Jmol script that loads the backbone (N, CA, C; Angstrom):
load data "model"
ATOM      1  N   MET A   1     -87.374 125.048  88.164  1.00  0.00           N
ATOM      2  CA  MET A   1     -88.118 126.235  87.776  1.00  0.00           C
ATOM      3  C   MET A   1     -87.518 126.886  86.537  1.00  0.00           C
ATOM      4  N   GLU A   2     -86.183 126.841  86.446  1.00  0.00           N
ATOM      5  CA  GLU A   2     -85.537 127.467  85.303  1.00  0.00           C
ATOM      6  C   GLU A   2     -85.954 126.810  83.986  1.00  0.00           C
ATOM      7  N   GLN A   3     -86.056 125.481  83.974  1.00  0.00           N
ATOM      8  CA  GLN A   3     -86.477 124.778  82.765  1.00  0.00           C
ATOM      9  C   GLN A   3     -87.910 125.146  82.397  1.00  0.00           C
ATOM     10  N   GLN A   4     -88.764 125.275  83.405  1.00  0.00           N
ATOM     11  CA  GLN A   4     -90.156 125.637  83.171  1.00  0.00           C
ATOM     12  C   GLN A   4     -90.249 127.051  82.592  1.00  0.00           C
ATOM     13  N   LEU A   5     -89.443 127.968  83.126  1.00  0.00           N
ATOM     14  CA  LEU A   5     -89.422 129.337  82.627  1.00  0.00           C
ATOM     15  C   LEU A   5     -88.931 129.388  81.186  1.00  0.00           C
ATOM     16  N   GLU A   6     -87.887 128.630  80.884  1.00  0.00           N
ATOM     17  CA  GLU A   6     -87.368 128.557  79.516  1.00  0.00           C
ATOM     18  C   GLU A   6     -88.441 128.040  78.556  1.00  0.00           C
ATOM     19  N   LYS A   7     -89.201 127.032  79.005  1.00  0.00           N
ATOM     20  CA  LYS A   7     -90.267 126.460  78.181  1.00  0.00           C
ATOM     21  C   LYS A   7     -91.347 127.505  77.900  1.00  0.00           C
ATOM     22  N   VAL A   8     -91.753 128.252  78.930  1.00  0.00           N
ATOM     23  CA  VAL A   8     -92.781 129.284  78.760  1.00  0.00           C
ATOM     24  C   VAL A   8     -92.299 130.373  77.804  1.00  0.00           C
ATOM     25  N   LEU A   9     -91.059 130.837  77.979  1.00  0.00           N
ATOM     26  CA  LEU A   9     -90.518 131.871  77.095  1.00  0.00           C
ATOM     27  C   LEU A   9     -90.448 131.371  75.652  1.00  0.00           C
ATOM     28  N   SER A  10     -90.071 130.117  75.467  1.00  0.00           N
ATOM     29  CA  SER A  10     -90.022 129.536  74.113  1.00  0.00           C
ATOM     30  C   SER A  10     -91.413 129.482  73.490  1.00  0.00           C
ATOM     31  N   GLU A  11     -92.419 129.126  74.298  1.00  0.00           N
ATOM     32  CA  GLU A  11     -93.798 129.086  73.797  1.00  0.00           C
ATOM     33  C   GLU A  11     -94.285 130.473  73.406  1.00  0.00           C
ATOM     34  N   ILE A  12     -93.931 131.471  74.198  1.00  0.00           N
ATOM     35  CA  ILE A  12     -94.330 132.850  73.885  1.00  0.00           C
ATOM     36  C   ILE A  12     -93.738 133.274  72.547  1.00  0.00           C
ATOM     37  N   LEU A  13     -92.491 132.905  72.294  1.00  0.00           N
ATOM     38  CA  LEU A  13     -91.825 133.290  71.045  1.00  0.00           C
ATOM     39  C   LEU A  13     -92.464 132.666  69.809  1.00  0.00           C
ATOM     40  N   THR A  14     -93.233 131.588  69.986  1.00  0.00           N
ATOM     41  CA  THR A  14     -93.880 130.968  68.832  1.00  0.00           C
ATOM     42  C   THR A  14     -95.135 131.732  68.402  1.00  0.00           C
ATOM     43  N   GLN A  15     -95.594 132.668  69.217  1.00  0.00           N
ATOM     44  CA  GLN A  15     -96.792 133.436  68.888  1.00  0.00           C
ATOM     45  C   GLN A  15     -96.511 134.392  67.723  1.00  0.00           C
ATOM     46  N   GLN A  16     -97.521 134.647  66.931  1.00  0.00           N
ATOM     47  CA  GLN A  16     -97.383 135.480  65.739  1.00  0.00           C
ATOM     48  C   GLN A  16     -96.799 136.845  66.079  1.00  0.00           C
ATOM     49  N   ASP A  17     -95.821 137.281  65.307  1.00  0.00           N
ATOM     50  CA  ASP A  17     -95.173 138.593  65.386  1.00  0.00           C
ATOM     51  C   ASP A  17     -94.289 138.784  66.614  1.00  0.00           C
ATOM     52  N   THR A  18     -94.179 137.796  67.493  1.00  0.00           N
ATOM     53  CA  THR A  18     -93.370 137.954  68.697  1.00  0.00           C
ATOM     54  C   THR A  18     -91.893 137.781  68.360  1.00  0.00           C
ATOM     55  N   VAL A  19     -91.069 138.762  68.768  1.00  0.00           N
ATOM     56  CA  VAL A  19     -89.634 138.693  68.486  1.00  0.00           C
ATOM     57  C   VAL A  19     -88.791 138.577  69.763  1.00  0.00           C
ATOM     58  N   GLY A  20     -89.385 138.849  70.924  1.00  0.00           N
ATOM     59  CA  GLY A  20     -88.637 138.746  72.172  1.00  0.00           C
ATOM     60  C   GLY A  20     -89.562 138.677  73.371  1.00  0.00           C
ATOM     61  N   ALA A  21     -89.101 138.013  74.432  1.00  0.00           N
ATOM     62  CA  ALA A  21     -89.906 137.896  75.651  1.00  0.00           C
ATOM     63  C   ALA A  21     -88.971 137.869  76.852  1.00  0.00           C
ATOM     64  N   LEU A  22     -89.455 138.441  77.949  1.00  0.00           N
ATOM     65  CA  LEU A  22     -88.656 138.557  79.161  1.00  0.00           C
ATOM     66  C   LEU A  22     -89.564 138.463  80.375  1.00  0.00           C
ATOM     67  N   VAL A  23     -89.058 137.906  81.460  1.00  0.00           N
ATOM     68  CA  VAL A  23     -89.790 137.837  82.725  1.00  0.00           C
ATOM     69  C   VAL A  23     -88.896 138.446  83.803  1.00  0.00           C
ATOM     70  N   ALA A  24     -89.484 139.337  84.624  1.00  0.00           N
ATOM     71  CA  ALA A  24     -88.742 140.002  85.694  1.00  0.00           C
ATOM     72  C   ALA A  24     -89.436 139.782  87.033  1.00  0.00           C
ATOM     73  N   ASN A  25     -88.655 139.831  88.104  1.00  0.00           N
ATOM     74  CA  ASN A  25     -89.241 139.708  89.438  1.00  0.00           C
ATOM     75  C   ASN A  25     -89.631 141.090  89.969  1.00  0.00           C
ATOM     76  N   ARG A  26     -90.106 141.161  91.202  1.00  0.00           N
ATOM     77  CA  ARG A  26     -90.616 142.432  91.735  1.00  0.00           C
ATOM     78  C   ARG A  26     -89.524 143.454  91.986  1.00  0.00           C
ATOM     79  N   GLN A  27     -88.258 143.028  92.000  1.00  0.00           N
ATOM     80  CA  GLN A  27     -87.149 143.980  92.118  1.00  0.00           C
ATOM     81  C   GLN A  27     -86.670 144.467  90.751  1.00  0.00           C
ATOM     82  N   GLY A  28     -87.258 143.934  89.691  1.00  0.00           N
ATOM     83  CA  GLY A  28     -86.870 144.335  88.343  1.00  0.00           C
ATOM     84  C   GLY A  28     -85.702 143.538  87.792  1.00  0.00           C
ATOM     85  N   LEU A  29     -85.347 142.466  88.465  1.00  0.00           N
ATOM     86  CA  LEU A  29     -84.257 141.627  87.979  1.00  0.00           C
ATOM     87  C   LEU A  29     -84.771 140.636  86.943  1.00  0.00           C
ATOM     88  N   CYS A  30     -84.041 140.494  85.863  1.00  0.00           N
ATOM     89  CA  CYS A  30     -84.433 139.589  84.789  1.00  0.00           C
ATOM     90  C   CYS A  30     -84.303 138.142  85.238  1.00  0.00           C
ATOM     91  N   LEU A  31     -85.411 137.406  85.192  1.00  0.00           N
ATOM     92  CA  LEU A  31     -85.408 135.983  85.538  1.00  0.00           C
ATOM     93  C   LEU A  31     -85.115 135.117  84.321  1.00  0.00           C
ATOM     94  N   GLY A  32     -85.421 135.659  83.131  1.00  0.00           N
ATOM     95  CA  GLY A  32     -85.186 134.926  81.898  1.00  0.00           C
ATOM     96  C   GLY A  32     -85.584 135.771  80.706  1.00  0.00           C
ATOM     97  N   ALA A  33     -84.877 135.589  79.598  1.00  0.00           N
ATOM     98  CA  ALA A  33     -85.179 136.332  78.375  1.00  0.00           C
ATOM     99  C   ALA A  33     -84.871 135.443  77.180  1.00  0.00           C
ATOM    100  N   LYS A  34     -85.666 135.599  76.132  1.00  0.00           N
ATOM    101  CA  LYS A  34     -85.460 134.849  74.891  1.00  0.00           C
ATOM    102  C   LYS A  34     -85.776 135.749  73.710  1.00  0.00           C
ATOM    103  N   GLY A  35     -85.059 135.532  72.635  1.00  0.00           N
ATOM    104  CA  GLY A  35     -85.319 136.282  71.416  1.00  0.00           C
ATOM    105  C   GLY A  35     -84.602 137.624  71.401  1.00  0.00           C
ATOM    106  N   ASN A  36     -85.129 138.529  70.613  1.00  0.00           N
ATOM    107  CA  ASN A  36     -84.519 139.831  70.395  1.00  0.00           C
ATOM    108  C   ASN A  36     -85.039 140.833  71.435  1.00  0.00           C
ATOM    109  N   ILE A  37     -84.527 140.726  72.654  1.00  0.00           N
ATOM    110  CA  ILE A  37     -84.923 141.616  73.739  1.00  0.00           C
ATOM    111  C   ILE A  37     -83.723 141.787  74.668  1.00  0.00           C
ATOM    112  N   ASN A  38     -83.494 143.001  75.105  1.00  0.00           N
ATOM    113  CA  ASN A  38     -82.370 143.298  75.987  1.00  0.00           C
ATOM    114  C   ASN A  38     -82.782 143.025  77.433  1.00  0.00           C
ATOM    115  N   PRO A  39     -82.091 142.133  78.137  1.00  0.00           N
ATOM    116  CA  PRO A  39     -82.449 141.840  79.527  1.00  0.00           C
ATOM    117  C   PRO A  39     -82.414 143.069  80.440  1.00  0.00           C
ATOM    118  N   ASN A  40     -81.709 144.112  80.039  1.00  0.00           N
ATOM    119  CA  ASN A  40     -81.624 145.331  80.849  1.00  0.00           C
ATOM    120  C   ASN A  40     -82.936 146.118  80.894  1.00  0.00           C
ATOM    121  N   VAL A  41     -83.908 145.791  80.051  1.00  0.00           N
ATOM    122  CA  VAL A  41     -85.196 146.500  80.096  1.00  0.00           C
ATOM    123  C   VAL A  41     -86.088 145.965  81.217  1.00  0.00           C
ATOM    124  N   SER A  42     -85.631 144.924  81.912  1.00  0.00           N
ATOM    125  CA  SER A  42     -86.458 144.329  82.962  1.00  0.00           C
ATOM    126  C   SER A  42     -86.808 145.333  84.060  1.00  0.00           C
ATOM    127  N   GLY A  43     -85.868 146.166  84.456  1.00  0.00           N
ATOM    128  CA  GLY A  43     -86.121 147.143  85.520  1.00  0.00           C
ATOM    129  C   GLY A  43     -87.134 148.202  85.130  1.00  0.00           C
ATOM    130  N   ILE A  44     -86.984 148.776  83.953  1.00  0.00           N
ATOM    131  CA  ILE A  44     -87.926 149.814  83.506  1.00  0.00           C
ATOM    132  C   ILE A  44     -89.291 149.195  83.220  1.00  0.00           C
ATOM    133  N   GLY A  45     -89.312 147.982  82.701  1.00  0.00           N
ATOM    134  CA  GLY A  45     -90.582 147.302  82.456  1.00  0.00           C
ATOM    135  C   GLY A  45     -91.341 147.055  83.747  1.00  0.00           C
ATOM    136  N   MET A  46     -90.615 146.615  84.780  1.00  0.00           N
ATOM    137  CA  MET A  46     -91.238 146.386  86.078  1.00  0.00           C
ATOM    138  C   MET A  46     -91.742 147.704  86.665  1.00  0.00           C
ATOM    139  N   ALA A  47     -90.947 148.775  86.545  1.00  0.00           N
ATOM    140  CA  ALA A  47     -91.355 150.077  87.087  1.00  0.00           C
ATOM    141  C   ALA A  47     -92.619 150.589  86.391  1.00  0.00           C
ATOM    142  N   ILE A  48     -92.702 150.424  85.080  1.00  0.00           N
ATOM    143  CA  ILE A  48     -93.900 150.832  84.334  1.00  0.00           C
ATOM    144  C   ILE A  48     -95.099 150.014  84.800  1.00  0.00           C
ATOM    145  N   SER A  49     -94.906 148.702  84.953  1.00  0.00           N
ATOM    146  CA  SER A  49     -96.024 147.850  85.373  1.00  0.00           C
ATOM    147  C   SER A  49     -96.511 148.209  86.776  1.00  0.00           C
ATOM    148  N   GLU A  50     -95.604 148.591  87.648  1.00  0.00           N
ATOM    149  CA  GLU A  50     -95.984 149.014  89.009  1.00  0.00           C
ATOM    150  C   GLU A  50     -96.869 150.259  88.963  1.00  0.00           C
ATOM    151  N   GLN A  51     -96.511 151.216  88.117  1.00  0.00           N
ATOM    152  CA  GLN A  51     -97.285 152.445  88.007  1.00  0.00           C
ATOM    153  C   GLN A  51     -98.668 152.177  87.402  1.00  0.00           C
ATOM    154  N   VAL A  52     -98.726 151.314  86.392  1.00  0.00           N
ATOM    155  CA  VAL A  52    -100.004 150.972  85.769  1.00  0.00           C
ATOM    156  C   VAL A  52    -100.913 150.265  86.769  1.00  0.00           C
ATOM    157  N   ALA A  53    -100.350 149.407  87.603  1.00  0.00           N
ATOM    158  CA  ALA A  53    -101.145 148.692  88.611  1.00  0.00           C
ATOM    159  C   ALA A  53    -101.787 149.655  89.609  1.00  0.00           C
ATOM    160  N   LYS A  54    -101.166 150.814  89.836  1.00  0.00           N
ATOM    161  CA  LYS A  54    -101.705 151.808  90.773  1.00  0.00           C
ATOM    162  C   LYS A  54    -102.949 152.509  90.229  1.00  0.00           C
ATOM    163  N   LEU A  55    -103.170 152.450  88.918  1.00  0.00           N
ATOM    164  CA  LEU A  55    -104.349 153.097  88.325  1.00  0.00           C
ATOM    165  C   LEU A  55    -105.634 152.453  88.814  1.00  0.00           C
ATOM    166  N   GLU A  56    -105.631 151.140  88.986  1.00  0.00           N
ATOM    167  CA  GLU A  56    -106.788 150.406  89.492  1.00  0.00           C
ATOM    168  C   GLU A  56    -106.310 149.375  90.508  1.00  0.00           C
ATOM    169  N   PRO A  57    -106.000 149.839  91.712  1.00  0.00           N
ATOM    170  CA  PRO A  57    -105.407 148.939  92.710  1.00  0.00           C
ATOM    171  C   PRO A  57    -106.303 147.785  93.150  1.00  0.00           C
ATOM    172  N   ASN A  58    -107.611 147.899  92.998  1.00  0.00           N
ATOM    173  CA  ASN A  58    -108.520 146.839  93.424  1.00  0.00           C
ATOM    174  C   ASN A  58    -108.911 145.889  92.297  1.00  0.00           C
ATOM    175  N   SER A  59    -108.318 146.064  91.137  1.00  0.00           N
ATOM    176  CA  SER A  59    -108.653 145.223  89.989  1.00  0.00           C
ATOM    177  C   SER A  59    -108.153 143.796  90.208  1.00  0.00           C
ATOM    178  N   THR A  60    -108.948 142.836  89.761  1.00  0.00           N
ATOM    179  CA  THR A  60    -108.543 141.436  89.836  1.00  0.00           C
ATOM    180  C   THR A  60    -107.820 141.000  88.561  1.00  0.00           C
ATOM    181  N   LEU A  61    -107.817 141.862  87.553  1.00  0.00           N
ATOM    182  CA  LEU A  61    -107.131 141.568  86.297  1.00  0.00           C
ATOM    183  C   LEU A  61    -105.689 142.061  86.363  1.00  0.00           C
ATOM    184  N   PRO A  62    -104.764 141.370  85.683  1.00  0.00           N
ATOM    185  CA  PRO A  62    -103.367 141.822  85.686  1.00  0.00           C
ATOM    186  C   PRO A  62    -103.224 143.189  85.014  1.00  0.00           C
ATOM    187  N   ALA A  63    -102.382 144.040  85.583  1.00  0.00           N
ATOM    188  CA  ALA A  63    -102.113 145.356  84.988  1.00  0.00           C
ATOM    189  C   ALA A  63    -101.351 145.151  83.682  1.00  0.00           C
ATOM    190  N   THR A  64    -101.836 145.795  82.604  1.00  0.00           N
ATOM    191  CA  THR A  64    -101.238 145.620  81.287  1.00  0.00           C
ATOM    192  C   THR A  64    -101.093 146.965  80.601  1.00  0.00           C
ATOM    193  N   VAL A  65     -99.963 147.162  79.926  1.00  0.00           N
ATOM    194  CA  VAL A  65     -99.745 148.370  79.136  1.00  0.00           C
ATOM    195  C   VAL A  65     -99.148 147.941  77.799  1.00  0.00           C
ATOM    196  N   CYS A  66     -99.517 148.663  76.748  1.00  0.00           N
ATOM    197  CA  CYS A  66     -99.002 148.369  75.415  1.00  0.00           C
ATOM    198  C   CYS A  66     -98.422 149.652  74.829  1.00  0.00           C
ATOM    199  N   LEU A  67     -97.141 149.616  74.467  1.00  0.00           N
ATOM    200  CA  LEU A  67     -96.461 150.768  73.885  1.00  0.00           C
ATOM    201  C   LEU A  67     -96.233 150.496  72.403  1.00  0.00           C
ATOM    202  N   TYR A  68     -96.517 151.506  71.564  1.00  0.00           N
ATOM    203  CA  TYR A  68     -96.358 151.363  70.124  1.00  0.00           C
ATOM    204  C   TYR A  68     -95.298 152.329  69.612  1.00  0.00           C
ATOM    205  N   SER A  69     -94.507 151.876  68.653  1.00  0.00           N
ATOM    206  CA  SER A  69     -93.530 152.733  67.986  1.00  0.00           C
ATOM    207  C   SER A  69     -93.314 152.181  66.581  1.00  0.00           C
ATOM    208  N   GLY A  70     -93.839 152.882  65.599  1.00  0.00           N
ATOM    209  CA  GLY A  70     -93.724 152.411  64.220  1.00  0.00           C
ATOM    210  C   GLY A  70     -94.373 151.056  64.061  1.00  0.00           C
ATOM    211  N   ASN A  71     -93.601 150.077  63.591  1.00  0.00           N
ATOM    212  CA  ASN A  71     -94.150 148.731  63.408  1.00  0.00           C
ATOM    213  C   ASN A  71     -93.824 147.816  64.590  1.00  0.00           C
ATOM    214  N   LYS A  72     -93.378 148.411  65.697  1.00  0.00           N
ATOM    215  CA  LYS A  72     -93.039 147.615  66.880  1.00  0.00           C
ATOM    216  C   LYS A  72     -94.013 147.889  68.011  1.00  0.00           C
ATOM    217  N   ARG A  73     -94.151 146.884  68.867  1.00  0.00           N
ATOM    218  CA  ARG A  73     -95.070 146.978  70.003  1.00  0.00           C
ATOM    219  C   ARG A  73     -94.404 146.308  71.206  1.00  0.00           C
ATOM    220  N   CYS A  74     -94.585 146.906  72.366  1.00  0.00           N
ATOM    221  CA  CYS A  74     -94.066 146.346  73.608  1.00  0.00           C
ATOM    222  C   CYS A  74     -95.244 146.170  74.554  1.00  0.00           C
ATOM    223  N   VAL A  75     -95.512 144.931  74.942  1.00  0.00           N
ATOM    224  CA  VAL A  75     -96.607 144.623  75.859  1.00  0.00           C
ATOM    225  C   VAL A  75     -95.989 144.276  77.212  1.00  0.00           C
ATOM    226  N   ILE A  76     -96.427 144.993  78.252  1.00  0.00           N
ATOM    227  CA  ILE A  76     -95.917 144.775  79.603  1.00  0.00           C
ATOM    228  C   ILE A  76     -97.098 144.393  80.487  1.00  0.00           C
ATOM    229  N   GLN A  77     -96.964 143.274  81.183  1.00  0.00           N
ATOM    230  CA  GLN A  77     -98.054 142.834  82.049  1.00  0.00           C
ATOM    231  C   GLN A  77     -97.506 142.375  83.392  1.00  0.00           C
ATOM    232  N   LYS A  78     -98.108 142.903  84.455  1.00  0.00           N
ATOM    233  CA  LYS A  78     -97.729 142.528  85.820  1.00  0.00           C
ATOM    234  C   LYS A  78     -98.811 141.628  86.387  1.00  0.00           C
ATOM    235  N   ASP A  79     -98.380 140.507  86.924  1.00  0.00           N
ATOM    236  CA  ASP A  79     -99.312 139.585  87.576  1.00  0.00           C
ATOM    237  C   ASP A  79     -98.651 139.112  88.865  1.00  0.00           C
ATOM    238  N   GLY A  80     -99.110 139.637  89.982  1.00  0.00           N
ATOM    239  CA  GLY A  80     -98.485 139.315  91.261  1.00  0.00           C
ATOM    240  C   GLY A  80     -97.105 139.937  91.345  1.00  0.00           C
ATOM    241  N   ASP A  81     -96.112 139.125  91.653  1.00  0.00           N
ATOM    242  CA  ASP A  81     -94.733 139.611  91.775  1.00  0.00           C
ATOM    243  C   ASP A  81     -93.947 139.500  90.472  1.00  0.00           C
ATOM    244  N   ILE A  82     -94.574 139.010  89.427  1.00  0.00           N
ATOM    245  CA  ILE A  82     -93.893 138.765  88.156  1.00  0.00           C
ATOM    246  C   ILE A  82     -94.384 139.748  87.088  1.00  0.00           C
ATOM    247  N   THR A  83     -93.436 140.272  86.313  1.00  0.00           N
ATOM    248  CA  THR A  83     -93.757 141.145  85.185  1.00  0.00           C
ATOM    249  C   THR A  83     -93.238 140.494  83.911  1.00  0.00           C
ATOM    250  N   GLY A  84     -94.089 140.429  82.906  1.00  0.00           N
ATOM    251  CA  GLY A  84     -93.705 139.897  81.604  1.00  0.00           C
ATOM    252  C   GLY A  84     -93.617 141.022  80.593  1.00  0.00           C
ATOM    253  N   ILE A  85     -92.608 140.980  79.749  1.00  0.00           N
ATOM    254  CA  ILE A  85     -92.427 141.978  78.696  1.00  0.00           C
ATOM    255  C   ILE A  85     -92.287 141.223  77.380  1.00  0.00           C
ATOM    256  N   ILE A  86     -93.118 141.590  76.415  1.00  0.00           N
ATOM    257  CA  ILE A  86     -93.097 140.919  75.116  1.00  0.00           C
ATOM    258  C   ILE A  86     -92.913 141.966  74.029  1.00  0.00           C
ATOM    259  N   TYR A  87     -91.954 141.743  73.152  1.00  0.00           N
ATOM    260  CA  TYR A  87     -91.742 142.603  71.990  1.00  0.00           C
ATOM    261  C   TYR A  87     -92.383 141.935  70.784  1.00  0.00           C
ATOM    262  N   LYS A  88     -93.146 142.727  70.047  1.00  0.00           N
ATOM    263  CA  LYS A  88     -93.758 142.242  68.812  1.00  0.00           C
ATOM    264  C   LYS A  88     -93.371 143.184  67.690  1.00  0.00           C
ATOM    265  N   GLN A  89     -93.221 142.638  66.503  1.00  0.00           N
ATOM    266  CA  GLN A  89     -92.924 143.452  65.332  1.00  0.00           C
ATOM    267  C   GLN A  89     -93.879 143.052  64.230  1.00  0.00           C
ATOM    268  N   THR A  90     -94.642 144.027  63.765  1.00  0.00           N
ATOM    269  CA  THR A  90     -95.630 143.769  62.733  1.00  0.00           C
ATOM    270  C   THR A  90     -94.932 143.541  61.403  1.00  0.00           C
ATOM    271  N   THR A  91     -95.271 142.436  60.761  1.00  0.00           N
ATOM    272  CA  THR A  91     -94.736 142.145  59.437  1.00  0.00           C
ATOM    273  C   THR A  91     -95.667 142.759  58.394  1.00  0.00           C
ATOM    274  N   PRO A  92     -95.204 142.986  57.176  1.00  0.00           N
ATOM    275  CA  PRO A  92     -96.083 143.563  56.136  1.00  0.00           C
ATOM    276  C   PRO A  92     -97.360 142.756  55.935  1.00  0.00           C
ATOM    277  N   ALA A  93     -97.292 141.435  55.981  1.00  0.00           N
ATOM    278  CA  ALA A  93     -98.485 140.597  55.795  1.00  0.00           C
ATOM    279  C   ALA A  93     -99.483 140.820  56.923  1.00  0.00           C
ATOM    280  N   THR A  94     -98.993 140.908  58.159  1.00  0.00           N
ATOM    281  CA  THR A  94     -99.859 141.124  59.308  1.00  0.00           C
ATOM    282  C   THR A  94    -100.489 142.511  59.246  1.00  0.00           C
ATOM    283  N   ALA A  95     -99.703 143.508  58.852  1.00  0.00           N
ATOM    284  CA  ALA A  95    -100.208 144.875  58.760  1.00  0.00           C
ATOM    285  C   ALA A  95    -101.313 144.970  57.712  1.00  0.00           C
ATOM    286  N   THR A  96    -101.141 144.273  56.583  1.00  0.00           N
ATOM    287  CA  THR A  96    -102.152 144.283  55.535  1.00  0.00           C
ATOM    288  C   THR A  96    -103.435 143.622  56.019  1.00  0.00           C
ATOM    289  N   THR A  97    -103.303 142.502  56.718  1.00  0.00           N
ATOM    290  CA  THR A  97    -104.461 141.801  57.268  1.00  0.00           C
ATOM    291  C   THR A  97    -105.193 142.669  58.278  1.00  0.00           C
ATOM    292  N   ALA A  98    -104.453 143.323  59.158  1.00  0.00           N
ATOM    293  CA  ALA A  98    -105.056 144.189  60.183  1.00  0.00           C
ATOM    294  C   ALA A  98    -105.758 145.383  59.532  1.00  0.00           C
ATOM    295  N   ALA A  99    -105.136 145.963  58.514  1.00  0.00           N
ATOM    296  CA  ALA A  99    -105.738 147.101  57.827  1.00  0.00           C
ATOM    297  C   ALA A  99    -107.016 146.685  57.106  1.00  0.00           C
ATOM    298  N   SER A 100    -107.016 145.506  56.497  1.00  0.00           N
ATOM    299  CA  SER A 100    -108.201 144.999  55.810  1.00  0.00           C
ATOM    300  C   SER A 100    -109.341 144.755  56.804  1.00  0.00           C
ATOM    301  N   ALA A 101    -109.007 144.184  57.951  1.00  0.00           N
ATOM    302  CA  ALA A 101    -110.013 143.919  58.978  1.00  0.00           C
ATOM    303  C   ALA A 101    -110.609 145.224  59.497  1.00  0.00           C
ATOM    304  N   ALA A 102    -109.752 146.223  59.716  1.00  0.00           N
ATOM    305  CA  ALA A 102    -110.226 147.518  60.209  1.00  0.00           C
ATOM    306  C   ALA A 102    -111.117 148.198  59.173  1.00  0.00           C
ATOM    307  N   ALA A 103    -110.739 148.090  57.891  1.00  0.00           N
ATOM    308  CA  ALA A 103    -111.531 148.706  56.837  1.00  0.00           C
ATOM    309  C   ALA A 103    -112.899 148.037  56.713  1.00  0.00           C
ATOM    310  N   SER A 104    -112.944 146.707  56.817  1.00  0.00           N
ATOM    311  CA  SER A 104    -114.225 146.025  56.710  1.00  0.00           C
ATOM    312  C   SER A 104    -115.113 146.309  57.904  1.00  0.00           C
ATOM    313  N   THR A 105    -114.516 146.478  59.081  1.00  0.00           N
ATOM    314  CA  THR A 105    -115.284 146.829  60.272  1.00  0.00           C
ATOM    315  C   THR A 105    -115.877 148.228  60.137  1.00  0.00           C
ATOM    316  N   SER A 106    -115.080 149.158  59.622  1.00  0.00           N
ATOM    317  CA  SER A 106    -115.550 150.532  59.421  1.00  0.00           C
ATOM    318  C   SER A 106    -116.659 150.590  58.380  1.00  0.00           C
ATOM    319  N   ALA A 107    -116.498 149.792  57.329  1.00  0.00           N
ATOM    320  CA  ALA A 107    -117.489 149.794  56.267  1.00  0.00           C
ATOM    321  C   ALA A 107    -118.825 149.237  56.728  1.00  0.00           C
ATOM    322  N   SER A 108    -118.782 148.272  57.650  1.00  0.00           N
ATOM    323  CA  SER A 108    -120.037 147.662  58.117  1.00  0.00           C
ATOM    324  C   SER A 108    -120.761 148.533  59.130  1.00  0.00           C
ATOM    325  N   ASN A 109    -120.065 149.512  59.719  1.00  0.00           N
ATOM    326  CA  ASN A 109    -120.701 150.418  60.696  1.00  0.00           C
ATOM    327  C   ASN A 109    -121.303 151.525  59.973  1.00  0.00           C
TER     328      ASN A 109
END
end "model"
wireframe off; spacefill off
backbone 0.3
color backbone group
């Protein structure tokens, strides 16, 4: 299982703008982390995901929250007993592309 988890975390890190990824169990213990992410955030990430899941307890979709701070983003998703935390950092090229897309969408409306 550990090799499989390492493989999944490595695949997540290949995604655009992703700088760190972590998986925690239902007790908030870090099962694995890769990249620029502190394994100690596993507990708070799990606690946040638990609270978000309470907003719609009958939902069949995984509870997800996205926190923004400057050019950084933290995506937390709970699915069953596992919580995933992904750190993303917007690069200047990505920010320019996103701004252009938003401007063209606004212009067409």
